[in-house]
Backbone as CSV, one residue per row, in Angstrom:
resi,resn,N_x,N_y,N_z,CA_x,CA_y,CA_z,C_x,C_y,C_z
1,UNK,35.958,-40.091,-66.931,36.970,-39.110,-67.313,38.322,-39.822,-67.389
2,UNK,39.118,-39.530,-68.460,40.452,-40.143,-68.640,41.509,-39.104,-68.365
3,UNK,42.508,-39.456,-67.569,43.586,-38.540,-67.207,44.846,-38.920,-68.003
4,UNK,45.402,-38.073,-68.853,46.508,-38.403,-69.785,47.745,-38.918,-69.097
5,UNK,48.092,-38.443,-67.949,49.361,-38.847,-67.339,49.301,-40.230,-66.731
6,UNK,48.181,-41.008,-66.882,48.081,-42.356,-66.373,48.082,-43.405,-67.491
7,UNK,48.327,-43.084,-68.734,48.186,-44.004,-69.869,49.283,-45.063,-69.902
8,UNK,50.440,-44.864,-69.308,51.551,-45.791,-69.449,51.674,-46.746,-68.282
9,UNK,50.729,-46.855,-67.380,50.770,-47.821,-66.277,49.999,-49.052,-66.680
10,UNK,50.181,-50.155,-65.838,49.435,-51.355,-66.146,47.960,-51.150,-65.856
11,UNK,47.157,-52.092,-66.306,45.704,-51.880,-66.306,45.133,-51.798,-64.908
12,UNK,45.547,-52.716,-63.983,44.987,-52.681,-62.616,45.391,-51.427,-61.887
13,UNK,46.672,-51.119,-62.082,47.160,-49.899,-61.432,46.420,-48.683,-61.959
14,UNK,46.224,-48.744,-63.287,45.523,-47.617,-63.929,44.111,-47.472,-63.401
15,UNK,43.448,-48.590,-63.266,42.056,-48.545,-62.775,42.004,-48.028,-61.347
16,UNK,42.932,-48.568,-60.500,42.928,-48.144,-59.093,43.199,-46.651,-58.951
17,UNK,44.211,-46.229,-59.735,44.567,-44.807,-59.654,43.432,-43.923,-60.187
18,UNK,42.828,-44.406,-61.295,41.706,-43.613,-61.852,40.556,-43.497,-60.852
19,UNK,40.257,-44.646,-60.181,39.175,-44.617,-59.191,39.494,-43.669,-58.039
20,UNK,40.748,-43.681,-57.589,41.162,-42.797,-56.498,41.046,-41.331,-56.897
21,UNK,41.502,-41.085,-58.153,41.452,-39.696,-58.637,39.992,-39.224,-58.789
22,UNK,39.149,-40.127,-59.303,37.728,-39.776,-59.488,37.082,-39.490,-58.130
23,UNK,37.401,-40.395,-57.159,36.846,-40.194,-55.818,37.311,-38.872,-55.218
24,UNK,38.618,-38.551,-55.417,39.162,-37.291,-54.902,38.484,-36.099,-55.576
25,UNK,38.255,-36.214,-56.880,37.626,-35.139,-57.654,36.186,-34.885,-57.170
26,UNK,35.466,-36.001,-56.939,34.073,-35.881,-56.479,34.019,-35.234,-55.098
27,UNK,34.958,-35.655,-54.202,34.974,-35.090,-52.860,35.248,-33.580,-52.895
28,UNK,36.170,-33.157,-53.788,36.441,-31.717,-53.917,35.197,-30.961,-54.376
29,UNK,34.472,-31.574,-55.349,33.252,-30.942,-55.850,32.205,-30.812,-54.732
30,UNK,32.092,-31.869,-53.910,31.117,-31.839,-52.819,31.479,-30.787,-51.779
31,UNK,32.809,-30.715,-51.445,33.228,-29.705,-50.472,32.966,-28.294,-50.992
32,UNK,33.159,-28.086,-52.290,32.922,-26.776,-52.906,31.431,-26.422,-52.856
33,UNK,30.595,-27.441,-53.145,29.140,-27.206,-53.126,28.669,-26.863,-51.724
34,UNK,29.226,-27.616,-50.715,28.846,-27.328,-49.335,29.276,-25.934,-48.911
35,UNK,30.437,-25.509,-49.357,30.926,-24.169,-49.028,30.015,-23.102,-49.620
36,UNK,29.608,-23.337,-50.875,28.707,-22.376,-51.539,27.363,-22.295,-50.806
37,UNK,26.831,-23.480,-50.414,25.558,-23.507,-49.703,25.658,-22.797,-48.352
38,UNK,26.784,-23.017,-47.655,26.974,-22.369,-46.362,27.026,-20.854,-46.507
39,UNK,27.714,-20.396,-47.542,27.798,-18.959,-47.796,26.430,-18.366,-48.082
40,UNK,25.635,-19.061,-48.918,24.292,-18.585,-49.253,23.397,-18.549,-48.008
41,UNK,23.548,-19.576,-47.152,22.751,-19.636,-45.926,23.035,-18.420,-45.036
42,UNK,24.344,-18.132,-44.839,24.711,-16.983,-44.017,24.237,-15.686,-44.640
43,UNK,24.381,-15.562,-45.953,23.965,-14.349,-46.644,22.470,-14.136,-46.522
44,UNK,21.712,-15.187,-46.686,20.247,-15.087,-46.640,19.750,-14.683,-45.262
45,UNK,20.244,-15.389,-44.222,19.722,-15.124,-42.898,20.285,-13.848,-42.301
46,UNK,21.480,-13.444,-42.718,21.978,-12.135,-42.303,21.126,-11.044,-42.919
47,UNK,20.766,-11.218,-44.184,19.919,-10.244,-44.873,18.539,-10.171,-44.267
48,UNK,18.001,-11.278,-43.780,16.661,-11.291,-43.211,16.557,-10.390,-41.997
49,UNK,17.649,-10.235,-41.245,17.612,-9.377,-40.077,17.344,-7.928,-40.454
50,UNK,17.611,-7.555,-41.702,17.457,-6.177,-42.128,16.144,-5.933,-42.857
51,UNK,15.325,-6.939,-43.003,14.044,-6.757,-43.681,13.113,-5.996,-42.763
52,UNK,12.563,-4.833,-43.206,11.686,-4.052,-42.323,10.361,-4.740,-42.074
53,UNK,9.769,-4.461,-40.916,8.477,-5.023,-40.573,7.560,-3.918,-40.077
54,UNK,6.260,-4.006,-40.400,5.304,-3.011,-39.961,5.108,-3.003,-38.456
55,UNK,5.569,-4.014,-37.759,5.393,-4.095,-36.315,6.585,-3.550,-35.543
56,UNK,7.626,-3.169,-36.243,8.840,-2.736,-35.566,8.705,-1.314,-35.039
57,UNK,8.104,-0.393,-35.846,8.016,1.013,-35.480,6.898,1.206,-34.450
58,UNK,7.276,1.488,-33.232,6.285,1.641,-32.163,6.191,3.088,-31.684
59,UNK,6.669,4.062,-32.479,6.608,5.457,-32.087,5.166,5.943,-32.039
60,UNK,4.881,6.857,-31.132,3.554,7.450,-31.044,3.687,8.968,-30.956
61,UNK,2.594,9.655,-31.301,2.562,11.110,-31.155,2.348,11.426,-29.679
62,UNK,3.432,11.758,-28.968,3.366,11.860,-27.509,3.321,13.299,-27.003
63,UNK,2.873,14.238,-27.851,2.745,15.616,-27.393,1.621,15.734,-26.365
64,UNK,1.678,16.794,-25.536,0.610,17.084,-24.571,0.305,18.578,-24.604
65,UNK,-0.984,18.926,-24.434,-1.389,20.321,-24.343,-1.274,20.750,-22.888
66,UNK,-0.393,21.703,-22.610,-0.189,22.159,-21.247,-1.100,23.325,-20.883
67,UNK,-1.418,24.160,-21.881,-2.221,25.347,-21.580,-2.831,25.896,-22.865
68,UNK,-4.061,26.377,-22.741,-4.729,27.092,-23.826,-4.931,28.521,-23.372
69,UNK,-4.400,29.473,-24.138,-4.551,30.881,-23.801,-5.495,31.524,-24.804
70,UNK,-6.638,32.017,-24.299,-7.628,32.657,-25.167,-8.568,33.494,-24.307
71,UNK,-8.750,34.782,-24.617,-9.673,35.608,-23.838,-11.100,35.068,-23.914
72,UNK,-11.822,35.133,-22.800,-13.222,34.687,-22.803,-14.167,35.813,-23.219
73,UNK,-13.680,37.044,-23.182,-14.440,38.187,-23.677,-13.527,39.047,-24.545
74,UNK,-14.076,39.549,-25.660,-13.271,40.375,-26.542,-14.143,41.486,-27.111
75,UNK,-13.747,42.736,-26.848,-14.482,43.897,-27.322,-13.590,44.722,-28.236
76,UNK,-14.111,45.085,-29.389,-13.345,45.926,-30.307,-13.157,47.314,-29.704
77,UNK,-11.938,47.822,-29.798,-11.634,49.197,-29.397,-10.920,49.878,-30.560
78,UNK,-10.782,51.195,-30.519,-10.089,51.891,-31.619,-8.662,51.406,-31.850
79,UNK,-8.043,50.795,-30.816,-6.647,50.371,-30.967,-6.485,48.859,-30.959
80,UNK,-7.571,48.116,-30.825,-7.432,46.659,-30.723,-8.630,45.961,-31.357
81,UNK,-8.361,45.244,-32.445,-9.404,44.439,-33.080,-8.884,43.048,-33.453
82,UNK,-7.684,42.707,-32.961,-7.091,41.409,-33.266,-7.134,40.508,-32.040
83,UNK,-7.654,39.318,-32.257,-7.761,38.311,-31.198,-6.529,37.404,-31.286
84,UNK,-5.847,37.202,-30.148,-4.632,36.373,-30.098,-4.900,35.154,-29.220
85,UNK,-4.544,33.981,-29.717,-4.714,32.753,-28.940,-3.489,31.866,-29.118
86,UNK,-3.222,31.017,-28.147,-2.025,30.170,-28.224,-2.226,28.867,-27.468
87,UNK,-1.410,27.866,-27.844,-1.332,26.587,-27.148,0.098,26.377,-26.681
88,UNK,0.267,25.983,-25.431,1.587,25.588,-24.943,1.672,24.076,-25.008
89,UNK,2.724,23.564,-25.660,2.843,22.141,-25.969,4.030,21.532,-25.247
90,UNK,3.828,20.337,-24.709,4.936,19.535,-24.186,5.303,18.489,-25.240
91,UNK,6.581,18.332,-25.531,7.090,17.385,-26.527,6.487,17.632,-27.913
92,UNK,6.764,18.806,-28.502,6.184,19.132,-29.803,6.888,18.472,-30.992
93,UNK,7.879,17.617,-30.726,8.647,17.016,-31.810,7.841,16.172,-32.761
94,UNK,6.712,15.612,-32.311,5.895,14.766,-33.174,4.774,15.554,-33.865
95,UNK,4.854,16.897,-33.798,3.816,17.747,-34.386,4.269,18.284,-35.737
96,UNK,3.383,18.187,-36.709,3.643,18.719,-38.041,3.014,20.095,-38.245
97,UNK,1.736,20.249,-37.851,1.033,21.519,-38.026,0.049,21.727,-36.881
98,UNK,-0.219,23.006,-36.566,-1.237,23.383,-35.588,-2.068,24.506,-36.197
99,UNK,-3.388,24.396,-36.082,-4.245,25.462,-36.574,-5.545,25.481,-35.780
100,UNK,-6.355,26.506,-36.007,-7.664,26.592,-35.364,-8.692,27.109,-36.343
101,UNK,-9.954,26.847,-36.045,-11.072,27.415,-36.785,-11.864,28.299,-35.832
102,UNK,-12.571,29.283,-36.391,-13.372,30.201,-35.589,-14.773,30.239,-36.182
103,UNK,-15.787,30.013,-35.339,-17.160,29.982,-35.828,-18.092,30.733,-34.885
104,UNK,-19.191,31.217,-35.461,-20.245,31.865,-34.696,-21.103,30.788,-34.051
105,UNK,-21.267,30.837,-32.732,-21.969,29.765,-32.037,-23.439,29.698,-32.435
106,UNK,-24.088,30.837,-32.614,-25.522,30.834,-32.894,-25.839,30.374,-34.309
107,UNK,-24.953,30.664,-35.278,-25.201,30.259,-36.668,-24.439,29.003,-37.057
108,UNK,-23.463,28.606,-36.244,-22.617,27.424,-36.508,-21.844,27.562,-37.817
109,UNK,-21.623,28.803,-38.268,-20.872,29.035,-39.503,-19.461,29.511,-39.173
110,UNK,-18.489,28.960,-39.903,-17.104,29.379,-39.710,-16.898,30.786,-40.253
111,UNK,-16.242,31.627,-39.462,-15.782,32.903,-40.006,-14.319,32.794,-40.427
112,UNK,-13.612,31.802,-39.881,-12.264,31.462,-40.329,-12.146,29.945,-40.392
113,UNK,-11.823,29.419,-41.565,-11.666,27.973,-41.735,-10.322,27.472,-41.223
114,UNK,-9.336,28.370,-41.228,-8.004,27.929,-40.772,-7.159,29.134,-40.386
115,UNK,-6.739,29.152,-39.113,-5.762,30.114,-38.616,-4.568,29.307,-38.127
116,UNK,-3.428,29.425,-38.798,-2.247,28.644,-38.417,-1.604,29.226,-37.158
117,UNK,-1.144,28.335,-36.296,-0.437,28.718,-35.078,1.034,28.346,-35.223
118,UNK,1.920,29.292,-34.841,3.354,29.079,-35.023,4.116,29.415,-33.740
119,UNK,5.269,28.787,-33.617,6.238,29.119,-32.568,7.457,29.725,-33.259
120,UNK,7.235,30.868,-33.937,8.286,31.444,-34.781,8.765,32.815,-34.328
121,UNK,8.284,33.291,-33.172,8.743,34.579,-32.681,8.398,35.743,-33.578
122,UNK,7.229,35.686,-34.237,6.793,36.752,-35.146,5.511,37.392,-34.595
123,UNK,5.641,38.373,-33.689,4.442,38.946,-33.064,3.581,39.733,-34.039
124,UNK,4.183,40.272,-35.084,3.424,41.089,-36.024,2.461,40.250,-36.855
125,UNK,2.924,39.122,-37.380,2.112,38.306,-38.280,1.383,37.165,-37.585
126,UNK,1.952,36.656,-36.486,1.371,35.490,-35.835,1.020,35.716,-34.365
127,UNK,1.471,36.831,-33.814,1.235,37.091,-32.399,2.184,36.346,-31.485
128,UNK,3.136,35.580,-32.066,4.042,34.779,-31.245,5.205,35.637,-30.759
129,UNK,5.437,35.616,-29.453,6.407,36.526,-28.845,7.817,35.968,-28.880
130,UNK,7.974,34.677,-28.573,9.317,34.109,-28.424,9.434,32.827,-29.225
131,UNK,10.455,32.733,-30.034,10.669,31.548,-30.851,11.221,30.403,-30.004
132,UNK,10.741,29.189,-30.284,11.290,27.995,-29.664,10.890,27.745,-28.230
133,UNK,9.829,28.414,-27.731,9.425,28.187,-26.337,8.247,27.219,-26.226
134,UNK,7.906,26.545,-27.341,6.809,25.561,-27.394,5.442,26.188,-27.159
135,UNK,5.344,27.513,-27.324,4.051,28.200,-27.300,3.708,28.572,-28.734
136,UNK,2.650,27.952,-29.262,2.238,28.154,-30.653,1.073,29.138,-30.685
137,UNK,1.232,30.218,-31.453,0.305,31.337,-31.374,-0.262,31.678,-32.745
138,UNK,-1.540,32.099,-32.733,-2.196,32.569,-33.936,-2.954,33.849,-33.660
139,UNK,-3.245,34.611,-34.711,-3.914,35.895,-34.563,-4.930,36.046,-35.683
140,UNK,-6.106,36.618,-35.354,-7.109,36.846,-36.392,-7.911,38.103,-36.063
141,UNK,-8.467,38.707,-37.100,-9.207,39.955,-36.977,-10.664,39.684,-36.639
142,UNK,-11.180,40.367,-35.623,-12.608,40.365,-35.322,-13.170,41.706,-35.801
143,UNK,-13.875,41.662,-36.912,-14.335,42.883,-37.576,-15.608,43.424,-36.947
144,UNK,-15.829,44.727,-37.092,-17.077,45.341,-36.649,-18.267,44.839,-37.451
145,UNK,-17.995,44.257,-38.628,-19.073,43.716,-39.448,-19.645,42.422,-38.851
146,UNK,-18.873,41.782,-37.979,-19.358,40.570,-37.328,-20.341,40.935,-36.221
147,UNK,-21.335,40.086,-36.036,-22.335,40.361,-35.007,-21.760,40.085,-33.627
148,UNK,-22.220,40.849,-32.659,-21.857,40.567,-31.272,-22.471,39.234,-30.870
149,UNK,-21.807,38.529,-29.983,-22.337,37.244,-29.535,-21.230,36.286,-29.152
150,UNK,-21.577,35.016,-29.078,-20.635,33.978,-28.647,-19.997,33.294,-29.858
151,UNK,-18.699,33.097,-29.767,-17.925,32.466,-30.830,-17.128,31.294,-30.247
152,UNK,-16.799,30.344,-31.114,-16.095,29.125,-30.692,-14.819,28.959,-31.502
153,UNK,-13.723,28.666,-30.797,-12.445,28.330,-31.438,-12.190,26.852,-31.223
154,UNK,-11.904,26.128,-32.305,-11.513,24.720,-32.209,-10.072,24.578,-32.696
155,UNK,-9.264,23.864,-31.915,-7.837,23.734,-32.186,-7.539,22.326,-32.707
156,UNK,-6.677,22.257,-33.745,-6.339,20.987,-34.377,-4.827,20.833,-34.462
157,UNK,-4.373,19.580,-34.292,-2.952,19.255,-34.442,-2.811,18.104,-35.426
158,UNK,-1.880,18.270,-36.359,-1.520,17.198,-37.292,-0.151,16.664,-36.888
159,UNK,-0.083,15.356,-36.568,1.197,14.792,-36.144,1.941,14.198,-37.339
160,UNK,3.216,13.928,-37.134,4.056,13.359,-38.198,4.366,11.888,-37.949
161,UNK,3.532,11.232,-37.143,3.746,9.831,-36.786,2.730,8.925,-37.483
162,UNK,1.462,9.224,-37.343,0.408,8.383,-37.894,0.235,8.605,-39.387
163,UNK,-0.500,7.697,-40.017,-0.735,7.775,-41.450,-1.616,8.957,-41.792
164,UNK,-1.437,9.466,-43.015,-2.251,10.565,-43.512,-3.727,10.172,-43.465
165,UNK,-4.561,11.072,-42.944,-5.972,10.778,-42.808,-6.359,10.385,-41.400
166,UNK,-5.375,9.913,-40.617,-5.651,9.551,-39.219,-4.682,10.260,-38.269
167,UNK,-4.064,11.324,-38.755,-3.065,12.024,-37.947,-3.487,13.442,-37.566
168,UNK,-4.781,13.753,-37.664,-5.289,15.062,-37.263,-6.233,14.884,-36.072
169,UNK,-5.988,15.649,-34.993,-6.774,15.531,-33.771,-7.292,16.894,-33.343
170,UNK,-8.574,16.955,-32.982,-9.159,18.153,-32.383,-8.784,18.143,-30.897
171,UNK,-7.844,19.004,-30.505,-7.240,18.901,-29.173,-7.850,19.835,-28.130
172,UNK,-8.569,20.878,-28.556,-9.114,21.817,-27.574,-10.231,22.646,-28.208
173,UNK,-11.095,23.166,-27.337,-12.184,24.052,-27.762,-12.251,25.210,-26.775
174,UNK,-12.422,26.422,-27.301,-12.554,27.590,-26.437,-13.725,28.446,-26.924
175,UNK,-14.483,28.982,-25.989,-15.637,29.820,-26.321,-15.400,31.221,-25.788
176,UNK,-15.740,32.246,-26.585,-15.582,33.612,-26.111,-16.757,34.472,-26.556
177,UNK,-17.005,35.543,-25.795,-18.071,36.498,-26.108,-17.458,37.690,-26.811
178,UNK,-18.030,38.041,-27.959,-17.512,39.132,-28.781,-18.470,40.314,-28.753
179,UNK,-17.922,41.501,-28.532,-18.692,42.745,-28.584,-18.125,43.577,-29.733
180,UNK,-18.961,43.810,-30.754,-18.464,44.558,-31.920,-18.409,46.062,-31.691
181,UNK,-18.720,46.497,-30.486,-18.565,47.904,-30.148,-19.646,48.821,-30.676
182,UNK,-20.749,48.264,-31.136,-21.809,49.090,-31.719,-22.882,49.431,-30.680
183,UNK,-22.441,49.854,-29.503,-23.367,50.319,-28.465,-24.452,49.299,-28.148
184,UNK,-24.026,48.082,-27.816,-24.972,47.028,-27.463,-25.791,47.446,-26.239
185,UNK,-27.084,47.243,-26.332,-27.993,47.638,-25.253,-28.314,46.444,-24.351
186,UNK,-28.548,46.688,-23.067,-28.872,45.585,-22.147,-30.307,45.094,-22.344
187,UNK,-30.599,43.865,-21.933,-31.969,43.344,-22.004,-32.863,43.966,-20.929
188,UNK,-34.175,43.721,-21.091,-35.156,44.226,-20.144,-36.072,43.071,-19.750
189,UNK,-36.345,42.928,-18.452,-37.287,41.902,-17.986,-38.530,42.572,-17.416
190,UNK,-39.685,41.884,-17.576,-40.954,42.450,-17.106,-41.997,41.341,-17.014
191,UNK,-43.205,41.723,-16.558,-44.367,40.839,-16.577,-44.110,39.491,-15.891
192,UNK,-43.605,39.540,-14.687,-43.380,38.312,-13.917,-44.723,37.711,-13.500
193,UNK,-44.851,36.396,-13.710,-46.063,35.679,-13.303,-45.672,34.486,-12.450
194,UNK,-46.171,34.457,-11.200,-45.963,33.332,-10.301,-46.912,33.478,-9.120
195,UNK,-47.233,32.411,-8.393,-48.167,32.520,-7.264,-47.557,33.316,-6.115
196,UNK,-48.434,33.902,-5.295,-47.961,34.654,-4.125,-47.691,33.731,-2.941
197,UNK,-48.353,32.549,-2.920,-48.091,31.561,-1.870,-48.237,30.166,-2.469
198,UNK,-47.550,29.214,-1.854,-47.551,27.851,-2.385,-47.310,26.878,-1.243
199,UNK,-47.927,25.731,-1.314,-47.665,24.678,-0.334,-46.433,23.875,-0.740
200,UNK,-45.775,23.312,0.241,-44.617,22.456,-0.055,-45.074,21.196,-0.801
201,UNK,-44.170,20.651,-1.615,-44.433,19.466,-2.445,-45.486,19.707,-3.530
202,UNK,-45.704,20.966,-3.894,-46.650,21.305,-4.963,-45.886,22.047,-6.064
203,UNK,-46.013,21.568,-7.301,-45.345,22.219,-8.431,-45.979,23.582,-8.716
204,UNK,-45.136,24.533,-9.102,-45.629,25.828,-9.570,-44.724,26.310,-10.704
205,UNK,-45.257,27.200,-11.547,-44.522,27.683,-12.718,-44.279,29.182,-12.617
206,UNK,-43.048,29.571,-12.946,-42.659,30.980,-13.009,-42.529,31.354,-14.483
207,UNK,-43.065,32.507,-14.859,-42.911,33.001,-16.230,-42.475,34.460,-16.198
208,UNK,-41.570,34.801,-17.121,-40.984,36.134,-17.135,-40.766,36.567,-18.582
209,UNK,-41.215,37.780,-18.904,-41.004,38.304,-20.262,-39.634,38.962,-20.355
210,UNK,-38.897,38.630,-21.416,-37.558,39.176,-21.628,-37.494,39.784,-23.027
211,UNK,-36.974,40.987,-23.127,-36.773,41.636,-24.421,-35.367,42.217,-24.474
212,UNK,-34.918,42.519,-25.693,-33.579,43.071,-25.868,-33.575,43.957,-27.108
213,UNK,-33.062,45.193,-27.016,-33.017,46.081,-28.183,-32.218,45.497,-29.345
214,UNK,-31.303,44.565,-29.043,-30.492,43.938,-30.085,-31.062,42.601,-30.538
215,UNK,-32.298,42.282,-30.097,-32.957,41.048,-30.513,-32.834,39.953,-29.477
216,UNK,-33.780,39.006,-29.528,-33.772,37.903,-28.565,-32.543,37.011,-28.699
217,UNK,-31.942,37.000,-29.892,-30.728,36.195,-30.081,-29.567,36.710,-29.249
218,UNK,-29.699,37.930,-28.731,-28.642,38.525,-27.913,-28.749,38.100,-26.447
219,UNK,-29.828,37.392,-26.072,-29.998,36.952,-24.685,-29.089,35.758,-24.410
220,UNK,-28.279,35.869,-23.372,-27.390,34.773,-22.986,-28.037,33.869,-21.944
221,UNK,-28.632,34.448,-20.892,-29.239,33.640,-19.837,-30.240,34.477,-19.045
222,UNK,-31.215,33.783,-18.456,-32.212,34.398,-17.575,-32.237,33.558,-16.300
223,UNK,-32.080,34.207,-15.141,-31.886,33.470,-13.894,-32.602,34.163,-12.733
224,UNK,-32.732,33.418,-11.641,-33.131,34.056,-10.390,-32.282,33.508,-9.249
225,UNK,-31.975,34.384,-8.313,-31.298,34.004,-7.073,-32.358,33.807,-6.002
226,UNK,-32.206,32.742,-5.211,-33.194,32.386,-4.204,-32.609,32.551,-2.799
227,UNK,-33.432,33.171,-1.903,-33.001,33.408,-0.528,-34.036,32.826,0.440
228,UNK,-33.571,32.172,1.481,-34.428,31.582,2.505,-35.067,32.673,3.383
229,UNK,-36.118,32.291,4.127,-36.612,33.214,5.164,-35.463,33.551,6.123
230,UNK,-35.281,34.797,6.400,-34.141,35.223,7.217,-33.001,35.759,6.376
231,UNK,-33.021,35.501,5.039,-32.055,36.129,4.144,-30.897,35.271,3.672
232,UNK,-30.765,34.037,4.152,-29.641,33.192,3.737,-29.776,32.824,2.252
233,UNK,-28.647,32.961,1.536,-28.646,32.677,0.095,-28.677,31.168,-0.145
234,UNK,-29.515,30.745,-1.126,-29.633,29.326,-1.446,-28.832,28.979,-2.685
235,UNK,-29.239,29.511,-3.860,-28.565,29.165,-5.108,-29.140,30.005,-6.238
236,UNK,-28.567,29.778,-7.431,-29.031,30.426,-8.647,-29.758,29.399,-9.501
237,UNK,-30.881,29.783,-10.101,-31.685,28.886,-10.926,-31.960,29.537,-12.285
238,UNK,-32.180,28.695,-13.289,-32.316,29.169,-14.669,-33.754,29.083,-15.158
239,UNK,-34.157,30.082,-15.946,-35.423,30.062,-16.673,-35.105,29.853,-18.146
240,UNK,-35.954,29.092,-18.853,-35.689,28.747,-20.247,-36.866,29.112,-21.146
241,UNK,-36.536,29.399,-22.395,-37.543,29.673,-23.425,-37.430,28.586,-24.482
242,UNK,-37.675,27.330,-24.070,-37.410,26.180,-24.940,-38.653,25.445,-25.396
243,UNK,-39.835,25.879,-24.962,-41.060,25.203,-25.370,-41.280,23.856,-24.722
244,UNK,-40.526,23.528,-23.680,-40.672,22.237,-22.997,-41.560,22.425,-21.779
245,UNK,-42.849,22.252,-21.985,-43.806,22.522,-20.913,-43.731,21.469,-19.807
246,UNK,-43.378,20.240,-20.148,-43.350,19.160,-19.158,-42.280,19.386,-18.099
247,UNK,-41.079,19.754,-18.519,-39.982,19.878,-17.557,-39.744,21.310,-17.109
248,UNK,-40.022,22.297,-17.986,-39.695,23.684,-17.668,-40.926,24.590,-17.539
249,UNK,-42.081,24.096,-17.942,-43.281,24.913,-17.869,-43.400,25.937,-18.971
250,UNK,-42.511,25.864,-19.985,-42.525,26.849,-21.065,-43.414,26.373,-22.209
251,UNK,-44.307,27.245,-22.664,-45.307,26.833,-23.650,-44.777,26.932,-25.072
252,UNK,-44.167,28.059,-25.420,-43.722,28.300,-26.801,-42.254,28.678,-26.822
253,UNK,-41.481,27.974,-27.611,-40.050,28.267,-27.699,-39.812,29.543,-28.503
254,UNK,-38.856,30.342,-28.032,-38.414,31.499,-28.787,-39.347,32.689,-28.801
255,UNK,-40.330,32.729,-27.891,-41.275,33.857,-27.886,-40.914,34.935,-26.869
256,UNK,-39.771,34.781,-26.197,-39.347,35.782,-25.223,-39.958,35.601,-23.849
257,UNK,-40.793,34.569,-23.653,-41.334,34.250,-22.331,-40.491,33.116,-21.759
258,UNK,-39.734,33.428,-20.729,-38.853,32.444,-20.085,-39.564,31.852,-18.874
259,UNK,-39.417,30.526,-18.707,-40.201,29.819,-17.686,-39.321,28.895,-16.849
260,UNK,-39.852,28.562,-15.661,-39.194,27.599,-14.784,-40.258,26.898,-13.957
261,UNK,-40.189,25.569,-13.897,-41.138,24.768,-13.129,-40.436,24.282,-11.865
262,UNK,-40.999,24.653,-10.684,-40.314,24.386,-9.416,-41.288,23.845,-8.371
263,UNK,-40.722,23.383,-7.259,-41.493,23.014,-6.073,-40.562,23.067,-4.868
264,UNK,-41.149,23.203,-3.677,-40.370,23.191,-2.442,-40.542,21.838,-1.754
265,UNK,-39.442,21.269,-1.274,-39.508,19.995,-0.575,-40.263,20.159,0.749
266,UNK,-40.683,19.030,1.276,-41.461,19.051,2.521,-40.622,19.445,3.731
267,UNK,-39.275,19.317,3.612,-38.435,19.597,4.778,-37.885,21.024,4.795
268,UNK,-38.285,21.892,3.829,-37.760,23.258,3.832,-38.492,24.094,4.877
269,UNK,-37.860,25.185,5.247,-38.436,26.082,6.250,-39.607,26.859,5.654
270,UNK,-40.787,26.788,6.255,-41.887,27.608,5.752,-41.626,29.080,6.063
271,UNK,-42.282,29.937,5.270,-42.098,31.370,5.477,-41.973,32.089,4.148
272,UNK,-41.411,33.289,4.185,-41.305,34.123,2.985,-39.930,33.910,2.345
273,UNK,-39.953,33.414,1.118,-38.731,33.182,0.340,-38.605,34.286,-0.722
274,UNK,-37.387,34.789,-0.887,-37.180,35.902,-1.818,-36.562,35.418,-3.127
275,UNK,-37.139,35.888,-4.255,-36.648,35.599,-5.599,-36.157,36.909,-6.222
276,UNK,-34.947,36.891,-6.790,-34.419,38.068,-7.487,-34.072,37.650,-8.920
277,UNK,-34.800,38.244,-9.892,-34.678,37.851,-11.302,-33.800,38.838,-12.069
278,UNK,-33.042,38.276,-13.054,-32.225,39.128,-13.921,-31.843,38.364,-15.182
279,UNK,-31.728,39.103,-16.290,-31.259,38.529,-17.562,-29.913,39.156,-17.920
280,UNK,-29.130,38.439,-18.739,-27.822,38.920,-19.192,-27.706,38.671,-20.686
281,UNK,-27.149,39.653,-21.426,-26.996,39.441,-22.871,-25.634,38.843,-23.188
282,UNK,-25.383,38.646,-24.477,-24.185,37.913,-24.891,-22.885,38.662,-24.640
283,UNK,-22.951,39.963,-24.495,-21.724,40.709,-24.195,-21.600,41.005,-22.707
284,UNK,-22.502,40.412,-21.901,-22.408,40.536,-20.457,-23.191,41.675,-19.847
285,UNK,-23.989,42.381,-20.651,-24.809,43.461,-20.095,-25.949,42.886,-19.259
286,UNK,-26.102,43.304,-17.998,-27.201,42.802,-17.162,-28.475,43.633,-17.370
287,UNK,-29.602,42.992,-17.181,-30.884,43.689,-17.264,-31.204,44.339,-15.930
288,UNK,-32.359,44.954,-15.881,-32.923,45.373,-14.601,-33.233,44.135,-13.762
289,UNK,-33.502,44.302,-12.499,-33.852,43.175,-11.629,-35.295,43.306,-11.168
290,UNK,-35.916,42.165,-10.911,-37.246,42.107,-10.307,-37.168,41.235,-9.065
291,UNK,-37.639,41.749,-7.931,-37.629,40.995,-6.679,-39.070,40.611,-6.320
292,UNK,-39.247,39.357,-5.935,-40.578,38.863,-5.596,-40.493,38.001,-4.334
293,UNK,-41.469,38.183,-3.438,-41.525,37.405,-2.196,-42.637,36.373,-2.302
294,UNK,-42.278,35.119,-2.086,-43.240,34.017,-2.149,-43.387,33.385,-0.767
295,UNK,-44.635,33.233,-0.311,-44.879,32.602,0.974,-45.014,31.093,0.776
296,UNK,-44.172,30.343,1.471,-44.185,28.881,1.386,-44.830,28.339,2.660
297,UNK,-45.896,27.567,2.475,-46.645,27.018,3.607,-46.165,25.609,3.956
């Protein structure tokens, strides 16, 4: 590069001055380049601190179920056919939606696919009494057209933290007995078959016929209470109609003959032991009772 204001000096002076000027020019260029690089370095690494990372967000859905409110028995009356249920939640901030399903236990079919629960203080539409108290409530109709029996409510929560598809949790299950009010009749037990005496450490089978005017599907349980010689109560035992002859002594499942396979240990008190049998239907109606005395040798 030639600088015009140096043309009138002698040659050596001109060369020296030109070299000095060139060196000065190059140094300025280098300092400018270093400044630019330093600025870019700071800009880049400052910006990197703001780049989001999938590992940074450590939030979790931290709600807790404090209480489930749901009647275990529900009977239709002229003034009441709506079932009300609720969940009390701790830390509901991570919750997006709450709902429940209602199904018939014996048929496993949903009668309601979705009942939304709200904390909106709308008792007429949702059954919720007070807004903002973290009690989420839902209401649904139990019609007379539905069969009496056992029903299951399953409760679900969708959180706003996890990804879609993995943010729904089944948080609770409740079972209730429904009476449609159509004059449900109690079951009847009869035809008890069992030995009059038995030795200890010997298996024996009890069989009992059970019927119900509303059908065998209306039977909830068949049991007997056992009392020691002298009258002391021992416990309650179950008879089954499951066709499991090996464990229960029952020959045919679903035929209304309920069975139980039992034995007395060698260390029990010999004498007369009392058995009191009874069946109960799905709405809680008890059958007649049958009392039988067994002599244990």
